[in-house]
C-alpha positions, 0 to 999 in steps of 0.5 A: 496538443490539439483536441482533434489531434488527441482524438485521432491519436487515441483512435489510431492507437486503440485500433493498433493495439487491439489488432496487435492484441488479437494477433498475440492471442491467436499466436498464444493459443497455438503456443504450448510452451510453459514459462516459469517466472524467474524468482527475485532471489533464487534459493534452495529449500527454505532453511528452518533456521531462525533468521538474524533480525535488527535489534529492537532498542529497549524501552526505559525501565521507568516507563509505565506499563500499558494496561492493554492485554494485547496490541496488534495481537502481541502483549509484548508490543504494548510497551513499545513505542510506535517507532520501535514496532514493525507493521505488515503493510500493503502497497497500493492496498486498495488496488485488488482483484482481477485487474492488470494494475492490481497490487493485491489479491484481496480487498482491504476488509480481508487485509484488515482481518488478516492482520495488515496494519499499514495501508497505502492509498492513492487519491485521484480526481474521478469527476471528469468524464474524459481520460484526462487527469485534472486537479480539483476540489471534488471528492477523492477517489482511490485509483491506480495511475489513472481512474480509467485503468482501476477505480476503487471508488470514493475514499470515504467509502473505503474508510468506512471499513477502517472505522468498522474495524477499529470499532470492533477491535479496540487493541489494534493500531493502524497507519494510513499513508495517502498519496495525494496525486491530484492535490486535494486540500487537507480539508477535503481529505479530512472531510472524507474521514469525517464522513466515514466516522474515522476522525475519532480515532486519529492520533495527533503528533504533539511536537515537531518531527525532529527527535519526535517521541512516539507513544507506545501502542499501549498508550495509543490503545488507552487513549483510543488514538489508534490511527496515524494518518500521513500524506505526501503533499498539501498537509495543513496542520493548522486546519487538520492537525492530525494529517501530517506531512510524511516526509517530516516523519517517514523515509522510504526505501526505493520502490522501483525495484525490477524483477531480478534485482536485489533489495537494499536499504538506501533512503530516498529522502533525508532520514526520519524516525520511521522507515517504510521498507518497500519489499516488492518488485515490478515487471515491464509491459510493452505498450505503444513501443514503450515499457510500462511498469506493472505489478508482478504477481508471478514473483510474489512466492519468491519475493515474499518469503520469510527469508527474503523479507528478513534479509532486507531487514537485516540490511537496514539493521546494519545501517541502524535503521529499524524497518517500521512498515514492511510493505509488500505486494500480494501479501497473502502469498508468502510469509509476511506475518512470520517475517514481521513477527521475527523483526519484532522479536516475538513468537509468531501467532496468527494475527487474523481476526473476524469482523462484520463489515456489512454496515460499511458496505456501500452500493457506490463502492466498486472494486474496479472500473466497470469496463476494466474489472477483468482487464486481460487480453485486448482489454488490458492492452486497451486500458494501459494504452489509454492510461499511457496516453493520459500520462503523456498528453 
């Protein structure tokens, strides 16, 4: 499409969407109807029964017990191999705050302190001043779909929070999943970890992914290799041995579950030792006569119940799949941590800690794109319209 046509289309679309949005707001101002979101799984009051959970395979009796007192808050987890532990995980962990594209209410520092131990980060190129996404060797930024819509700043800035946290809490094990949307090289990604001082904590698998034997959490704590990093493309284990290709070790359940649907444990790719159990839903938003998927905060209270999460874990357990990364949106709503304790067959105790993140704060770090930090009303429509055009052109 020619540049002139693109500009004309963009201007016309923006004008149209602003007009529609203003009209909709005028109507909404007169509309006093109370709309209650339909929950994913309608239920009566939550029963106090203990849910059935997948069986945790026993570790070998000859295995040396860890000297760590607790691992991720529980002494029972220290002698379990990583692939036999469930971790509370956030989807699009960086996308937080008052933005229509946000998947979380709280930022990564709060997530770390609250007990989240699995994180999903999307890498994008934000070097262009135009709306167009393009691959480049520039510094990775954390953006959701497009940096026009939600931009959480450079990857290296956010990684400093992880460094501060792991330095302050020596018995915590964390995993980071990188979605390399704009095809950064492994060395470029590694540079961000090095700049943040986080590479000193990375765990490097010592063999092939086939029947790989993971260490126990206690062994990772003792060796101070407490960070697993996986990427969905452009891994290069010769140059960066600790940055591993996720599909060699991990498989996911579907992540496109609409409001009103049910969760299952079907696998998106070939089976691997680790399972990401996605437990979040999306809702549709109409833009330029198109249906755009967006996070659904209104359903978090019904989706993130202890029973709903464990029900899906039971489905996976029936298929002989242990859910390692229990992944949700808006983690602070509901009972994620209690559900994960049930899956791990440990008595729940609060995983929260307190960390001084002041040394990790950066003036260049932003919660979202400045013009979209409060993406509501016409601004939200404009942001989504622009992002939709970016993806189409």
